[in-house]
N, C-alpha and C positions, 0 to 999 in steps of 0.2 A: 666462791671463791679464791682459795691462795694462795701464795708468788709462784710458787713450787707447782699447784694446778696451771696455773693460767701458760706459766713457762712452757709447760708440757703441751697444751692446746693448743698455741701456737707452734711448735716443736713438729702435732703431729697434722697441721694443717698446710703447714709448709714442705715435710713430705710428701704429698699429698698434691699440692701442689706444682713444684718444682720436674717435676717432666714436662708440662706443657708450655715451658721456660726454654726446659734445657735443648727437649728433640727440635727446635724449629729453633732453633740458636745453631743447634752442631748442623742442625741438613745448610743451615747458610752458610756459614763457616766453609764448610765442605764445595759450598756450589761456589761459592767465589772463591775459595782458594783454586780450584778446577780450571775456572773460569781465566784467571790469572795467568796460569802456566801455558794453558789452552794460545795462549795469544802469544806469551811473553817469546814462547817457543817457535813460533810463527807461523802456527798450523792455519792462524787466519788471519786474513788482516785486521788489521790494527785501523786502519778508516769502514771496515762495516762491522764490528763488535769493536768500541774500545778496551780496554784493560780495566778493570774493580780501581787501583788505585789510579788509574788518569782520571776517571769520570769522577770516582773523591776528590783529587784536587778541582775540579774542574765546575761545581757543583756547588762550593764553596768561594769559587770565584762571583759563581750567582748571583749565589745569595747576600756577598758583602758588595759586589759590585755591578753584577747587570740588575739585568730589568723580572730578575723572577720573584719577588719578591712583588712589586709592583701591579705584575696580575695574574699575584696567586690571588692578591684581594679580592680581586676583579671575579672570578673566579669562585671569589669564596664565597661572596658579597648576590652572587647569581643563583651559588643554590640554597646558602640560606632561603633568600625567596620562595624562589623556588618548593625549597621544602613544606615554609610555612603556607604558601596556597594549596599545597597537595591538603595540609594535618587539616585546615578548614572546609577543605568542601567532603576528604576522602573520612573523615572520620562520621562529621555527621550519620555523611548520606550508607553507612557502613552501618552504625548506631540505627536507623533505619528498615533499612535492606535484613538484616533484622527482628524487631520489631512488627515488622509491619508488611506480610506477606504481600498485600498487590504492592506494593513502594519495590519488596525482593521479584514478583512474578513480572513484572515492567523496565525495573530500572538492568534487570543480572543481564539479558542476555547483551541491549546497547555493550553493555563496559567488558562482556565477553569480546567482542566480536568489534571493538577497537584496542582491545592488543594487538591484533595481526594488523594495524598500520603503524611503520618503522618512526623513530622521530627524524629520522634524517628526512622521509615526502611530506611532516607536519612543517618543520622547521618553513619551507620556506612563502608556506601559505601563514605564519605566522607573520613571516617580513612584509608579504601585501596585504593582510589587516591594518598589521598593529607601526609596520612601522622597525626602522633599527632600533638596540639600544640595548639600557637591560632589561625595560621589561619582555622581551615577546622568550630571549633568553628564557627567563625568570619560571613562563609559562610553561615552555617549551621542558623543562624541570618539574612541573608539578608535575604535563602532563606519562612522563617517564616517571617518576613515582609516588601515584597512587595508585595504582592497581597492586600493590604489597600493604600499604597502606592500611586500603579499604576492606581485602581479604582477611587480615589479621585479623581487624576490627569486628570487621562483621562473627570470628569463626572462636572471641575474646569476649561476648557481649550473647551467642549461643552458648557457651560454657561453663558460662555462670552459675554456681550453686544453684541453684532451687531452692532449698530448705532454709539460705542466707538469704535470700528475696521475701521468703516467707514471713521468717523472724525479723525481718524489717518492716513487713507490715503489720507483725502483731505488736509490736514495739510503736505504732504513732506512725510512721512514716509515709509522708505523701509518696504521690510519682516525681516531683522532683526533687526529693531530702533523699528518698529512694536511689534517685540515678541518683547524684553528688554526692553523696555520704558513700553509698553503700556499690552502686557498678562499675561510676566512673574508676575508684579505688582497685576493684574485682576486677574489674578490664584491660586498667590501665600498662602489665605483662604483656600483654598480648598487640597492646597495642605502639608500646614501645617498640617490638619486638619487629610491625612495619616500619615502622616510624628509623631503626636502624635502617631495614633496608635499605629505603627511599632515600636516603642521606646518601646512601653509596652512591643510588642512580642517578639521582639528582646534578651532582658533581659532573657521570657523563652527558646526563643532559646540555649541563652547561659550558661542555668540549666540544659537541657535537652540532650543538645553538651556535657559537661561536666558529668551528669548521666554516659554515657553509650563511651567517649574517654576517659574519665578523665582527669588529670593533676592534676589543680587548680582551685581557686574557688566555688561561696559558694554553689552550686552545687555538690563539691565535700566533703566540709563541710557538706553538709545534710548526705552526703553516708554514713558516721566517726561517727558522732550523732546517726547515727538511727543504726544503728551495732553495737555501744556504747549502747545503747537502754539508749539513753541521751535524755529524750526529752525538757526537758527545754531547750537543743541546739537548737534545731531544734525548738523548736518555735525562737528562738532566732533568727534562719541565716534566717527563714523564714522573723520574722518583717523586717529585714536588704529589703530584698527580697522587700516589700511589698514599705516602703522607696523608693527605689529605682524606681518601678515604679512610685509613685505617686510624684518624684521631678520631671524627665523627662516629665513626663504629664504635670505637672504646667510650666515649665519652657518654656513647649513649645503651653502652653494654651498663657501665656502671648504676646509670638512672631506672634502667628492670631490672637488676641487682636489687636497689633499693624498692621498687614499688613490688616485686617477687617480696619481699621480707615484710611489707605496707599490706600486701593482700595474706599472706596466711596470718599474720597479727590480729586483719580483723574478721576472717573466716573461723579465726580460733571463739575473738570475743563475741561472738555475735554469735554459735554455736551452742559458749557456757553460759551465755542469757537466755537462752531458749533449751537448752536443757533446765539452770532454774526456777524457773516461769513453770516448766509441766510441774516438777518435785512438787513446786511453794504447792500448785494448783490442784493439781493430781489428773488423775485421768478424764475422760469426757465420761460422764453417765449419757447412757443409750436407757432411753424410755425405750420400757416395752408394750405393748399397748394391748388396754387392760380389757 
């Protein structure tokens, strides 16, 4: 591809994607402007709803001098550890549910019923059984993040193209080789989609755990600011929670896009190998009875 053609391709891609950036940015600017004008005009008391400019100043102060970063590190540790726990259970179990019918029949009703139990109700039990600290909150994060990871894994494995799996068998791949080199890469986009949703939920689980079990973290910081009637501090903490969720979501979205690209490449290469073998060997002859 020449330099001119490459520049044209980049320009076309930018033209397609710029509305995805411009539209939310325009909405945010409009909403913040209206918010600022409403507060400055005295229509809402700043003690109840601080102006965006005041919140920006407070957020910068919290980052530079306040306890926000220290508590953020605690919440991130809890959320990531809980996400890891959820992955270690949800992904293998989802594969078994998709591949083994009796596991599906035995486990699915209980997994579905577990979603009716709110995380706030589970937290006191974890505190009673395990105690306080990082571990029970991480387990609560895993409980919250588990279900979307399980469902997307099941759907991803069940949606694997059968012709690609058959081609891998014809190439001599055993069960483990097929799982490692064919099924896992092809199902990875669906698995990452579940992990992407689970990470955002795990942050929520961490805050719920800090609310109910204490310790440190952004949930505890929200409680302190609430008790002090510090509205600006509460907003600063909520902004950090939103940034955390968006950041983790974006990183996993990039990984999901890379996995999608690899999935397409594996499917194309496997189908090409199957077509070449069919061309070389020809159709299988049918023997008609004498």
